[in-house]
PyMOL Python script that loads the backbone (N, CA, C, O; Angstrom):
from pymol import cmd

cmd.read_pdbstr("""\
ATOM      1  N   UNK A   1      73.135 192.375  34.345  1.00  0.00           N
ATOM      2  CA  UNK A   1      71.739 192.384  34.719  1.00  0.00           C
ATOM      3  C   UNK A   1      71.563 193.353  35.878  1.00  0.00           C
ATOM      4  O   UNK A   1      72.321 193.324  36.848  1.00  0.00           O
ATOM      5  N   UNK A   2      70.563 194.204  35.767  1.00  0.00           N
ATOM      6  CA  UNK A   2      70.299 195.156  36.837  1.00  0.00           C
ATOM      7  C   UNK A   2      69.134 194.670  37.680  1.00  0.00           C
ATOM      8  O   UNK A   2      68.346 193.830  37.247  1.00  0.00           O
ATOM      9  N   UNK A   3      69.033 195.211  38.893  1.00  0.00           N
ATOM     10  CA  UNK A   3      67.946 194.829  39.782  1.00  0.00           C
ATOM     11  C   UNK A   3      67.306 196.085  40.338  1.00  0.00           C
ATOM     12  O   UNK A   3      67.991 197.055  40.663  1.00  0.00           O
ATOM     13  N   UNK A   4      65.992 196.059  40.444  1.00  0.00           N
ATOM     14  CA  UNK A   4      65.253 197.122  41.103  1.00  0.00           C
ATOM     15  C   UNK A   4      64.263 196.472  42.053  1.00  0.00           C
ATOM     16  O   UNK A   4      63.840 195.338  41.831  1.00  0.00           O
ATOM     17  N   UNK A   5      63.898 197.173  43.097  1.00  0.00           N
ATOM     18  CA  UNK A   5      62.946 196.675  44.077  1.00  0.00           C
ATOM     19  C   UNK A   5      61.571 197.242  43.736  1.00  0.00           C
ATOM     20  O   UNK A   5      61.436 198.438  43.475  1.00  0.00           O
ATOM     21  N   UNK A   6      60.550 196.381  43.738  1.00  0.00           N
ATOM     22  CA  UNK A   6      59.172 196.823  43.531  1.00  0.00           C
ATOM     23  C   UNK A   6      58.338 196.314  44.702  1.00  0.00           C
ATOM     24  O   UNK A   6      58.726 195.365  45.383  1.00  0.00           O
ATOM     25  N   UNK A   7      57.207 196.944  44.929  1.00  0.00           N
ATOM     26  CA  UNK A   7      56.299 196.532  46.004  1.00  0.00           C
ATOM     27  C   UNK A   7      55.063 195.887  45.414  1.00  0.00           C
ATOM     28  O   UNK A   7      54.661 196.198  44.293  1.00  0.00           O
ATOM     29  N   UNK A   8      54.470 194.996  46.168  1.00  0.00           N
ATOM     30  CA  UNK A   8      53.246 194.323  45.764  1.00  0.00           C
ATOM     31  C   UNK A   8      52.072 195.041  46.424  1.00  0.00           C
ATOM     32  O   UNK A   8      52.083 195.286  47.630  1.00  0.00           O
ATOM     33  N   UNK A   9      51.053 195.377  45.620  1.00  0.00           N
ATOM     34  CA  UNK A   9      49.874 196.059  46.152  1.00  0.00           C
ATOM     35  C   UNK A   9      48.982 195.084  46.900  1.00  0.00           C
ATOM     36  O   UNK A   9      49.224 193.878  46.890  1.00  0.00           O
ATOM     37  N   UNK A  10      47.947 195.610  47.550  1.00  0.00           N
ATOM     38  CA  UNK A  10      47.006 194.756  48.277  1.00  0.00           C
ATOM     39  C   UNK A  10      46.262 193.810  47.338  1.00  0.00           C
ATOM     40  O   UNK A  10      45.717 192.798  47.780  1.00  0.00           O
ATOM     41  N   UNK A  11      46.236 194.136  46.038  1.00  0.00           N
ATOM     42  CA  UNK A  11      45.592 193.284  45.036  1.00  0.00           C
ATOM     43  C   UNK A  11      46.589 192.338  44.367  1.00  0.00           C
ATOM     44  O   UNK A  11      46.234 191.653  43.408  1.00  0.00           O
ATOM     45  N   UNK A  12      47.833 192.290  44.858  1.00  0.00           N
ATOM     46  CA  UNK A  12      48.837 191.397  44.291  1.00  0.00           C
ATOM     47  C   UNK A  12      49.493 191.942  43.037  1.00  0.00           C
ATOM     48  O   UNK A  12      50.143 191.199  42.302  1.00  0.00           O
ATOM     49  N   UNK A  13      49.330 193.234  42.784  1.00  0.00           N
ATOM     50  CA  UNK A  13      49.876 193.833  41.566  1.00  0.00           C
ATOM     51  C   UNK A  13      51.243 194.450  41.835  1.00  0.00           C
ATOM     52  O   UNK A  13      51.541 194.890  42.945  1.00  0.00           O
ATOM     53  N   UNK A  14      52.065 194.470  40.786  1.00  0.00           N
ATOM     54  CA  UNK A  14      53.350 195.172  40.839  1.00  0.00           C
ATOM     55  C   UNK A  14      53.417 196.112  39.648  1.00  0.00           C
ATOM     56  O   UNK A  14      52.708 195.929  38.658  1.00  0.00           O
ATOM     57  N   UNK A  15      54.269 197.113  39.751  1.00  0.00           N
ATOM     58  CA  UNK A  15      54.541 197.991  38.614  1.00  0.00           C
ATOM     59  C   UNK A  15      55.920 197.653  38.081  1.00  0.00           C
ATOM     60  O   UNK A  15      56.885 197.567  38.839  1.00  0.00           O
ATOM     61  N   UNK A  16      56.007 197.464  36.781  1.00  0.00           N
ATOM     62  CA  UNK A  16      57.299 197.191  36.147  1.00  0.00           C
ATOM     63  C   UNK A  16      57.975 198.537  35.914  1.00  0.00           C
ATOM     64  O   UNK A  16      57.392 199.415  35.277  1.00  0.00           O
ATOM     65  N   UNK A  17      59.183 198.715  36.414  1.00  0.00           N
ATOM     66  CA  UNK A  17      59.867 199.996  36.249  1.00  0.00           C
ATOM     67  C   UNK A  17      59.978 200.407  34.773  1.00  0.00           C
ATOM     68  O   UNK A  17      60.118 199.567  33.884  1.00  0.00           O
ATOM     69  N   UNK A  18      59.911 201.714  34.545  1.00  0.00           N
ATOM     70  CA  UNK A  18      59.951 202.278  33.194  1.00  0.00           C
ATOM     71  C   UNK A  18      61.163 201.790  32.422  1.00  0.00           C
ATOM     72  O   UNK A  18      61.050 201.478  31.237  1.00  0.00           O
ATOM     73  N   UNK A  19      62.315 201.716  33.062  1.00  0.00           N
ATOM     74  CA  UNK A  19      63.534 201.312  32.354  1.00  0.00           C
ATOM     75  C   UNK A  19      63.385 199.913  31.751  1.00  0.00           C
ATOM     76  O   UNK A  19      63.836 199.670  30.632  1.00  0.00           O
ATOM     77  N   UNK A  20      62.753 198.988  32.491  1.00  0.00           N
ATOM     78  CA  UNK A  20      62.538 197.638  31.964  1.00  0.00           C
ATOM     79  C   UNK A  20      61.482 197.642  30.863  1.00  0.00           C
ATOM     80  O   UNK A  20      61.623 196.947  29.857  1.00  0.00           O
ATOM     81  N   UNK A  21      60.412 198.435  31.062  1.00  0.00           N
ATOM     82  CA  UNK A  21      59.373 198.492  30.035  1.00  0.00           C
ATOM     83  C   UNK A  21      59.941 199.025  28.728  1.00  0.00           C
ATOM     84  O   UNK A  21      59.604 198.518  27.658  1.00  0.00           O
ATOM     85  N   UNK A  22      60.792 200.032  28.797  1.00  0.00           N
ATOM     86  CA  UNK A  22      61.406 200.572  27.568  1.00  0.00           C
ATOM     87  C   UNK A  22      62.353 199.545  26.954  1.00  0.00           C
ATOM     88  O   UNK A  22      62.313 199.303  25.748  1.00  0.00           O
ATOM     89  N   UNK A  23      63.196 198.948  27.777  1.00  0.00           N
ATOM     90  CA  UNK A  23      64.189 197.977  27.297  1.00  0.00           C
ATOM     91  C   UNK A  23      63.534 196.804  26.584  1.00  0.00           C
ATOM     92  O   UNK A  23      64.060 196.306  25.589  1.00  0.00           O
ATOM     93  N   UNK A  24      62.373 196.356  27.095  1.00  0.00           N
ATOM     94  CA  UNK A  24      61.712 195.172  26.569  1.00  0.00           C
ATOM     95  C   UNK A  24      60.490 195.493  25.717  1.00  0.00           C
ATOM     96  O   UNK A  24      59.744 194.594  25.329  1.00  0.00           O
ATOM     97  N   UNK A  25      60.290 196.772  25.428  1.00  0.00           N
ATOM     98  CA  UNK A  25      59.149 197.228  24.614  1.00  0.00           C
ATOM     99  C   UNK A  25      57.817 196.735  25.176  1.00  0.00           C
ATOM    100  O   UNK A  25      56.949 196.280  24.431  1.00  0.00           O
ATOM    101  N   UNK A  26      57.669 196.831  26.485  1.00  0.00           N
ATOM    102  CA  UNK A  26      56.421 196.449  27.137  1.00  0.00           C
ATOM    103  C   UNK A  26      55.543 197.688  27.201  1.00  0.00           C
ATOM    104  O   UNK A  26      55.923 198.712  27.768  1.00  0.00           O
ATOM    105  N   UNK A  27      54.365 197.571  26.610  1.00  0.00           N
ATOM    106  CA  UNK A  27      53.413 198.678  26.582  1.00  0.00           C
ATOM    107  C   UNK A  27      52.105 198.233  27.221  1.00  0.00           C
ATOM    108  O   UNK A  27      51.929 197.053  27.523  1.00  0.00           O
ATOM    109  N   UNK A  28      51.196 199.165  27.425  1.00  0.00           N
ATOM    110  CA  UNK A  28      49.879 198.821  27.935  1.00  0.00           C
ATOM    111  C   UNK A  28      49.255 197.767  27.024  1.00  0.00           C
ATOM    112  O   UNK A  28      49.232 197.924  25.803  1.00  0.00           O
ATOM    113  N   UNK A  29      48.757 196.710  27.618  1.00  0.00           N
ATOM    114  CA  UNK A  29      48.157 195.631  26.838  1.00  0.00           C
ATOM    115  C   UNK A  29      49.134 194.522  26.466  1.00  0.00           C
ATOM    116  O   UNK A  29      48.717 193.464  25.994  1.00  0.00           O
ATOM    117  N   UNK A  30      50.441 194.754  26.677  1.00  0.00           N
ATOM    118  CA  UNK A  30      51.424 193.698  26.399  1.00  0.00           C
ATOM    119  C   UNK A  30      51.119 192.491  27.277  1.00  0.00           C
ATOM    120  O   UNK A  30      50.629 192.635  28.397  1.00  0.00           O
ATOM    121  N   UNK A  31      51.412 191.306  26.762  1.00  0.00           N
ATOM    122  CA  UNK A  31      51.202 190.096  27.534  1.00  0.00           C
ATOM    123  C   UNK A  31      52.544 189.550  28.003  1.00  0.00           C
ATOM    124  O   UNK A  31      53.544 189.610  27.288  1.00  0.00           O
ATOM    125  N   UNK A  32      52.541 189.015  29.223  1.00  0.00           N
ATOM    126  CA  UNK A  32      53.743 188.445  29.821  1.00  0.00           C
ATOM    127  C   UNK A  32      53.445 187.018  30.265  1.00  0.00           C
ATOM    128  O   UNK A  32      52.366 186.728  30.782  1.00  0.00           O
ATOM    129  N   UNK A  33      54.403 186.144  30.060  1.00  0.00           N
ATOM    130  CA  UNK A  33      54.323 184.800  30.630  1.00  0.00           C
ATOM    131  C   UNK A  33      55.004 184.881  31.988  1.00  0.00           C
ATOM    132  O   UNK A  33      55.997 185.590  32.150  1.00  0.00           O
ATOM    133  N   UNK A  34      54.467 184.150  32.967  1.00  0.00           N
ATOM    134  CA  UNK A  34      55.073 184.155  34.301  1.00  0.00           C
ATOM    135  C   UNK A  34      55.439 182.729  34.672  1.00  0.00           C
ATOM    136  O   UNK A  34      54.639 181.807  34.517  1.00  0.00           O
ATOM    137  N   UNK A  35      56.645 182.563  35.159  1.00  0.00           N
ATOM    138  CA  UNK A  35      57.167 181.255  35.545  1.00  0.00           C
ATOM    139  C   UNK A  35      57.630 181.328  37.000  1.00  0.00           C
ATOM    140  O   UNK A  35      58.068 182.378  37.469  1.00  0.00           O
ATOM    141  N   UNK A  36      57.530 180.217  37.698  1.00  0.00           N
ATOM    142  CA  UNK A  36      58.055 180.143  39.054  1.00  0.00           C
ATOM    143  C   UNK A  36      58.723 178.794  39.242  1.00  0.00           C
ATOM    144  O   UNK A  36      58.228 177.772  38.769  1.00  0.00           O
ATOM    145  N   UNK A  37      59.853 178.800  39.937  1.00  0.00           N
ATOM    146  CA  UNK A  37      60.511 177.547  40.279  1.00  0.00           C
ATOM    147  C   UNK A  37      60.360 177.267  41.773  1.00  0.00           C
ATOM    148  O   UNK A  37      61.072 176.435  42.335  1.00  0.00           O
ATOM    149  N   UNK A  38      59.421 177.976  42.409  1.00  0.00           N
ATOM    150  CA  UNK A  38      59.201 177.814  43.837  1.00  0.00           C
ATOM    151  C   UNK A  38      59.992 178.792  44.676  1.00  0.00           C
ATOM    152  O   UNK A  38      59.711 178.974  45.861  1.00  0.00           O
ATOM    153  N   UNK A  39      60.972 179.417  44.069  1.00  0.00           N
ATOM    154  CA  UNK A  39      61.807 180.389  44.780  1.00  0.00           C
ATOM    155  C   UNK A  39      61.898 181.705  44.017  1.00  0.00           C
ATOM    156  O   UNK A  39      62.008 182.774  44.618  1.00  0.00           O
ATOM    157  N   UNK A  40      61.853 181.620  42.702  1.00  0.00           N
ATOM    158  CA  UNK A  40      61.994 182.801  41.843  1.00  0.00           C
ATOM    159  C   UNK A  40      60.777 182.952  40.949  1.00  0.00           C
ATOM    160  O   UNK A  40      60.099 181.977  40.626  1.00  0.00           O
ATOM    161  N   UNK A  41      60.512 184.184  40.557  1.00  0.00           N
ATOM    162  CA  UNK A  41      59.462 184.474  39.586  1.00  0.00           C
ATOM    163  C   UNK A  41      60.126 185.144  38.399  1.00  0.00           C
ATOM    164  O   UNK A  41      60.913 186.077  38.557  1.00  0.00           O
ATOM    165  N   UNK A  42      59.803 184.662  37.214  1.00  0.00           N
ATOM    166  CA  UNK A  42      60.348 185.235  35.988  1.00  0.00           C
ATOM    167  C   UNK A  42      59.182 185.699  35.129  1.00  0.00           C
ATOM    168  O   UNK A  42      58.245 184.939  34.886  1.00  0.00           O
ATOM    169  N   UNK A  43      59.236 186.935  34.671  1.00  0.00           N
ATOM    170  CA  UNK A  43      58.259 187.472  33.734  1.00  0.00           C
ATOM    171  C   UNK A  43      58.916 187.550  32.371  1.00  0.00           C
ATOM    172  O   UNK A  43      60.033 188.050  32.246  1.00  0.00           O
ATOM    173  N   UNK A  44      58.233 187.060  31.350  1.00  0.00           N
ATOM    174  CA  UNK A  44      58.792 187.077  29.999  1.00  0.00           C
ATOM    175  C   UNK A  44      57.757 187.662  29.052  1.00  0.00           C
ATOM    176  O   UNK A  44      56.650 187.136  28.939  1.00  0.00           O
ATOM    177  N   UNK A  45      58.112 188.757  28.362  1.00  0.00           N
ATOM    178  CA  UNK A  45      57.179 189.314  27.381  1.00  0.00           C
ATOM    179  C   UNK A  45      56.924 188.302  26.267  1.00  0.00           C
ATOM    180  O   UNK A  45      57.842 187.632  25.795  1.00  0.00           O
ATOM    181  N   UNK A  46      55.666 188.207  25.858  1.00  0.00           N
ATOM    182  CA  UNK A  46      55.320 187.328  24.743  1.00  0.00           C
ATOM    183  C   UNK A  46      54.558 188.137  23.710  1.00  0.00           C
ATOM    184  O   UNK A  46      53.874 189.109  24.030  1.00  0.00           O
ATOM    185  N   UNK A  47      54.691 187.722  22.498  1.00  0.00           N
ATOM    186  CA  UNK A  47      53.950 188.345  21.418  1.00  0.00           C
ATOM    187  C   UNK A  47      53.076 187.291  20.773  1.00  0.00           C
ATOM    188  O   UNK A  47      53.536 186.191  20.467  1.00  0.00           O
ATOM    189  N   UNK A  48      51.826 187.628  20.570  1.00  0.00           N
ATOM    190  CA  UNK A  48      50.930 186.724  19.867  1.00  0.00           C
ATOM    191  C   UNK A  48      51.322 186.795  18.392  1.00  0.00           C
ATOM    192  O   UNK A  48      51.347 187.882  17.816  1.00  0.00           O
ATOM    193  N   UNK A  49      51.624 185.666  17.781  1.00  0.00           N
ATOM    194  CA  UNK A  49      52.059 185.700  16.382  1.00  0.00           C
ATOM    195  C   UNK A  49      50.951 186.202  15.459  1.00  0.00           C
ATOM    196  O   UNK A  49      49.765 185.978  15.702  1.00  0.00           O
ATOM    197  N   UNK A  50      51.358 186.870  14.424  1.00  0.00           N
ATOM    198  CA  UNK A  50      50.401 187.354  13.433  1.00  0.00           C
ATOM    199  C   UNK A  50      49.931 186.195  12.566  1.00  0.00           C
ATOM    200  O   UNK A  50      50.566 185.142  12.515  1.00  0.00           O
ATOM    201  N   UNK A  51      48.813 186.407  11.888  1.00  0.00           N
ATOM    202  CA  UNK A  51      48.300 185.381  10.985  1.00  0.00           C
ATOM    203  C   UNK A  51      49.318 185.083   9.884  1.00  0.00           C
ATOM    204  O   UNK A  51      49.473 183.937   9.463  1.00  0.00           O
ATOM    205  N   UNK A  52      50.007 186.124   9.427  1.00  0.00           N
ATOM    206  CA  UNK A  52      51.008 185.933   8.367  1.00  0.00           C
ATOM    207  C   UNK A  52      52.169 185.057   8.850  1.00  0.00           C
ATOM    208  O   UNK A  52      52.635 184.186   8.116  1.00  0.00           O
ATOM    209  N   UNK A  53      52.635 185.288  10.083  1.00  0.00           N
ATOM    210  CA  UNK A  53      53.760 184.482  10.573  1.00  0.00           C
ATOM    211  C   UNK A  53      53.322 183.041  10.825  1.00  0.00           C
ATOM    212  O   UNK A  53      54.098 182.112  10.602  1.00  0.00           O
ATOM    213  N   UNK A  54      52.079 182.847  11.290  1.00  0.00           N
ATOM    214  CA  UNK A  54      51.577 181.478  11.466  1.00  0.00           C
ATOM    215  C   UNK A  54      51.450 180.764  10.127  1.00  0.00           C
ATOM    216  O   UNK A  54      51.773 179.581  10.016  1.00  0.00           O
ATOM    217  N   UNK A  55      50.978 181.484   9.108  1.00  0.00           N
ATOM    218  CA  UNK A  55      50.859 180.892   7.772  1.00  0.00           C
ATOM    219  C   UNK A  55      52.224 180.506   7.225  1.00  0.00           C
ATOM    220  O   UNK A  55      52.380 179.456   6.602  1.00  0.00           O
ATOM    221  N   UNK A  56      53.213 181.367   7.465  1.00  0.00           N
ATOM    222  CA  UNK A  56      54.568 181.082   6.998  1.00  0.00           C
ATOM    223  C   UNK A  56      55.138 179.853   7.710  1.00  0.00           C
ATOM    224  O   UNK A  56      55.787 179.014   7.085  1.00  0.00           O
ATOM    225  N   UNK A  57      54.891 179.751   9.022  1.00  0.00           N
ATOM    226  CA  UNK A  57      55.377 178.588   9.777  1.00  0.00           C
ATOM    227  C   UNK A  57      54.699 177.312   9.291  1.00  0.00           C
ATOM    228  O   UNK A  57      55.347 176.272   9.175  1.00  0.00           O
ATOM    229  N   UNK A  58      53.412 177.384   9.010  1.00  0.00           N
ATOM    230  CA  UNK A  58      52.689 176.222   8.507  1.00  0.00           C
ATOM    231  C   UNK A  58      53.218 175.795   7.141  1.00  0.00           C
ATOM    232  O   UNK A  58      53.346 174.603   6.863  1.00  0.00           O
ATOM    233  N   UNK A  59      53.525 176.772   6.292  1.00  0.00           N
ATOM    234  CA  UNK A  59      54.074 176.457   4.969  1.00  0.00           C
ATOM    235  C   UNK A  59      55.431 175.766   5.102  1.00  0.00           C
ATOM    236  O   UNK A  59      55.715 174.812   4.378  1.00  0.00           O
ATOM    237  N   UNK A  60      56.273 176.247   6.031  1.00  0.00           N
ATOM    238  CA  UNK A  60      57.580 175.611   6.256  1.00  0.00           C
ATOM    239  C   UNK A  60      57.404 174.193   6.783  1.00  0.00           C
ATOM    240  O   UNK A  60      58.135 173.286   6.385  1.00  0.00           O
ATOM    241  N   UNK A  61      56.428 173.997   7.685  1.00  0.00           N
ATOM    242  CA  UNK A  61      56.183 172.666   8.243  1.00  0.00           C
ATOM    243  C   UNK A  61      55.694 171.712   7.157  1.00  0.00           C
ATOM    244  O   UNK A  61      56.107 170.554   7.110  1.00  0.00           O
ATOM    245  N   UNK A  62      54.827 172.194   6.299  1.00  0.00           N
ATOM    246  CA  UNK A  62      54.338 171.341   5.204  1.00  0.00           C
ATOM    247  C   UNK A  62      55.469 170.963   4.254  1.00  0.00           C
ATOM    248  O   UNK A  62      55.555 169.822   3.801  1.00  0.00           O
ATOM    249  N   UNK A  63      56.328 171.921   3.959  1.00  0.00           N
ATOM    250  CA  UNK A  63      57.457 171.656   3.064  1.00  0.00           C
ATOM    251  C   UNK A  63      58.395 170.626   3.696  1.00  0.00           C
ATOM    252  O   UNK A  63      58.867 169.709   3.023  1.00  0.00           O
ATOM    253  N   UNK A  64      58.663 170.787   5.009  1.00  0.00           N
ATOM    254  CA  UNK A  64      59.519 169.833   5.715  1.00  0.00           C
ATOM    255  C   UNK A  64      58.900 168.434   5.672  1.00  0.00           C
ATOM    256  O   UNK A  64      59.588 167.454   5.387  1.00  0.00           O
ATOM    257  N   UNK A  65      57.590 168.348   5.958  1.00  0.00           N
ATOM    258  CA  UNK A  65      56.915 167.047   5.948  1.00  0.00           C
ATOM    259  C   UNK A  65      56.999 166.408   4.573  1.00  0.00           C
ATOM    260  O   UNK A  65      57.202 165.200   4.451  1.00  0.00           O
ATOM    261  N   UNK A  66      56.843 167.221   3.545  1.00  0.00           N
ATOM    262  CA  UNK A  66      56.923 166.701   2.173  1.00  0.00           C
ATOM    263  C   UNK A  66      58.322 166.173   1.877  1.00  0.00           C
ATOM    264  O   UNK A  66      58.478 165.088   1.316  1.00  0.00           O
ATOM    265  N   UNK A  67      59.344 166.949   2.259  1.00  0.00           N
ATOM    266  CA  UNK A  67      60.732 166.538   2.030  1.00  0.00           C
ATOM    267  C   UNK A  67      61.068 165.246   2.764  1.00  0.00           C
ATOM    268  O   UNK A  67      61.833 164.420   2.267  1.00  0.00           O
ATOM    269  N   UNK A  68      60.482 165.077   3.972  1.00  0.00           N
ATOM    270  CA  UNK A  68      60.767 163.898   4.793  1.00  0.00           C
ATOM    271  C   UNK A  68      59.855 162.722   4.469  1.00  0.00           C
ATOM    272  O   UNK A  68      60.029 161.629   5.007  1.00  0.00           O
ATOM    273  N   UNK A  69      58.884 162.948   3.589  1.00  0.00           N
ATOM    274  CA  UNK A  69      57.968 161.875   3.224  1.00  0.00           C
ATOM    275  C   UNK A  69      56.944 161.556   4.299  1.00  0.00           C
ATOM    276  O   UNK A  69      56.422 160.442   4.343  1.00  0.00           O
ATOM    277  N   UNK A  70      56.650 162.510   5.160  1.00  0.00           N
ATOM    278  CA  UNK A  70      55.679 162.283   6.229  1.00  0.00           C
ATOM    279  C   UNK A  70      54.257 162.417   5.692  1.00  0.00           C
ATOM    280  O   UNK A  70      53.984 163.226   4.804  1.00  0.00           O
ATOM    281  N   UNK A  71      53.366 161.613   6.244  1.00  0.00           N
ATOM    282  CA  UNK A  71      51.971 161.632   5.807  1.00  0.00           C
ATOM    283  C   UNK A  71      51.080 162.144   6.944  1.00  0.00           C
ATOM    284  O   UNK A  71      51.533 162.332   8.073  1.00  0.00           O
ATOM    285  N   UNK A  72      49.811 162.362   6.618  1.00  0.00           N
ATOM    286  CA  UNK A  72      48.846 162.783   7.638  1.00  0.00           C
ATOM    287  C   UNK A  72      48.715 161.704   8.713  1.00  0.00           C
ATOM    288  O   UNK A  72      48.546 162.021   9.891  1.00  0.00           O
ATOM    289  N   UNK A  73      48.790 160.445   8.318  1.00  0.00           N
ATOM    290  CA  UNK A  73      48.730 159.350   9.291  1.00  0.00           C
ATOM    291  C   UNK A  73      49.917 159.388  10.252  1.00  0.00           C
ATOM    292  O   UNK A  73      49.772 159.084  11.436  1.00  0.00           O
ATOM    293  N   UNK A  74      51.094 159.763   9.737  1.00  0.00           N
ATOM    294  CA  UNK A  74      52.273 159.903  10.608  1.00  0.00           C
ATOM    295  C   UNK A  74      52.023 160.972  11.670  1.00  0.00           C
ATOM    296  O   UNK A  74      52.374 160.800  12.837  1.00  0.00           O
ATOM    297  N   UNK A  75      51.415 162.071  11.251  1.00  0.00           N
ATOM    298  CA  UNK A  75      51.122 163.167  12.170  1.00  0.00           C
ATOM    299  C   UNK A  75      50.110 162.719  13.228  1.00  0.00           C
ATOM    300  O   UNK A  75      50.297 162.979  14.417  1.00  0.00           O
ATOM    301  N   UNK A  76      49.052 162.055  12.801  1.00  0.00           N
ATOM    302  CA  UNK A  76      48.044 161.575  13.748  1.00  0.00           C
ATOM    303  C   UNK A  76      48.659 160.610  14.764  1.00  0.00           C
ATOM    304  O   UNK A  76      48.325 160.654  15.948  1.00  0.00           O
ATOM    305  N   UNK A  77      49.554 159.742  14.298  1.00  0.00           N
ATOM    306  CA  UNK A  77      50.217 158.785  15.191  1.00  0.00           C
ATOM    307  C   UNK A  77      51.097 159.525  16.205  1.00  0.00           C
ATOM    308  O   UNK A  77      51.101 159.184  17.388  1.00  0.00           O
ATOM    309  N   UNK A  78      51.835 160.527  15.747  1.00  0.00           N
ATOM    310  CA  UNK A  78      52.709 161.292  16.639  1.00  0.00           C
ATOM    311  C   UNK A  78      51.886 162.029  17.697  1.00  0.00           C
ATOM    312  O   UNK A  78      52.278 162.074  18.863  1.00  0.00           O
ATOM    313  N   UNK A  79      50.747 162.605  17.298  1.00  0.00           N
ATOM    314  CA  UNK A  79      49.883 163.304  18.248  1.00  0.00           C
ATOM    315  C   UNK A  79      49.343 162.323  19.282  1.00  0.00           C
ATOM    316  O   UNK A  79      49.335 162.614  20.478  1.00  0.00           O
ATOM    317  N   UNK A  80      48.893 161.163  18.819  1.00  0.00           N
ATOM    318  CA  UNK A  80      48.353 160.141  19.723  1.00  0.00           C
ATOM    319  C   UNK A  80      49.408 159.694  20.728  1.00  0.00           C
ATOM    320  O   UNK A  80      49.122 159.576  21.919  1.00  0.00           O
ATOM    321  N   UNK A  81      50.622 159.447  20.255  1.00  0.00           N
ATOM    322  CA  UNK A  81      51.706 159.017  21.147  1.00  0.00           C
ATOM    323  C   UNK A  81      52.049 160.100  22.161  1.00  0.00           C
ATOM    324  O   UNK A  81      52.313 159.804  23.327  1.00  0.00           O
ATOM    325  N   UNK A  82      52.046 161.361  21.717  1.00  0.00           N
ATOM    326  CA  UNK A  82      52.347 162.466  22.611  1.00  0.00           C
ATOM    327  C   UNK A  82      51.285 162.605  23.699  1.00  0.00           C
ATOM    328  O   UNK A  82      51.610 162.810  24.869  1.00  0.00           O
ATOM    329  N   UNK A  83      50.018 162.493  23.308  1.00  0.00           N
ATOM    330  CA  UNK A  83      48.928 162.578  24.288  1.00  0.00           C
ATOM    331  C   UNK A  83      48.999 161.428  25.291  1.00  0.00           C
ATOM    332  O   UNK A  83      48.760 161.625  26.482  1.00  0.00           O
ATOM    333  N   UNK A  84      49.326 160.237  24.814  1.00  0.00           N
ATOM    334  CA  UNK A  84      49.443 159.077  25.694  1.00  0.00           C
ATOM    335  C   UNK A  84      50.574 159.289  26.698  1.00  0.00           C
ATOM    336  O   UNK A  84      50.413 159.010  27.887  1.00  0.00           O
ATOM    337  N   UNK A  85      51.709 159.778  26.223  1.00  0.00           N
ATOM    338  CA  UNK A  85      52.855 160.026  27.101  1.00  0.00           C
ATOM    339  C   UNK A  85      52.517 161.087  28.145  1.00  0.00           C
ATOM    340  O   UNK A  85      52.908 160.965  29.306  1.00  0.00           O
ATOM    341  N   UNK A  86      51.796 162.119  27.736  1.00  0.00           N
ATOM    342  CA  UNK A  86      51.413 163.190  28.655  1.00  0.00           C
ATOM    343  C   UNK A  86      50.491 162.656  29.751  1.00  0.00           C
ATOM    344  O   UNK A  86      50.633 163.031  30.915  1.00  0.00           O
ATOM    345  N   UNK A  87      49.544 161.781  29.389  1.00  0.00           N
ATOM    346  CA  UNK A  87      48.636 161.191  30.374  1.00  0.00           C
ATOM    347  C   UNK A  87      49.405 160.337  31.368  1.00  0.00           C
ATOM    348  O   UNK A  87      49.082 160.316  32.556  1.00  0.00           O
ATOM    349  N   UNK A  88      50.423 159.633  30.885  1.00  0.00           N
ATOM    350  CA  UNK A  88      51.212 158.770  31.773  1.00  0.00           C
ATOM    351  C   UNK A  88      52.005 159.595  32.766  1.00  0.00           C
ATOM    352  O   UNK A  88      52.279 159.125  33.870  1.00  0.00           O
ATOM    353  N   UNK A  89      52.380 160.814  32.403  1.00  0.00           N
ATOM    354  CA  UNK A  89      53.131 161.681  33.313  1.00  0.00           C
ATOM    355  C   UNK A  89      52.243 162.335  34.354  1.00  0.00           C
ATOM    356  O   UNK A  89      52.709 162.710  35.430  1.00  0.00           O
ATOM    357  N   UNK A  90      50.966 162.473  34.037  1.00  0.00           N
ATOM    358  CA  UNK A  90      50.037 163.171  34.947  1.00  0.00           C
ATOM    359  C   UNK A  90      49.642 162.337  36.134  1.00  0.00           C
ATOM    360  O   UNK A  90      48.871 162.791  36.979  1.00  0.00           O
TER     361      UNK A  90
END
""", "prot")
cmd.dss("prot")
cmd.show_as("cartoon", "prot")
cmd.util.cbc("prot")
cmd.orient("prot")
């Protein structure tokens, strides 16, 4: 892993060095997720999935649900339980 030093502008902006932009295929308009653990900042390039890839993922999920015998009611119950658990953590 290499390291380079960058400066923060008065507007809180940084420039990502060209070498990293090329390595990670970051172009103008690319989106990055930013994470902090209170001491470090991590930038991660993200790609918005295409409609075709989302459709393919949905088809795989439906096939899996069918193979496992899951119903729409099972899904609704899982969503409800997840939302309840999330509220309890907040």
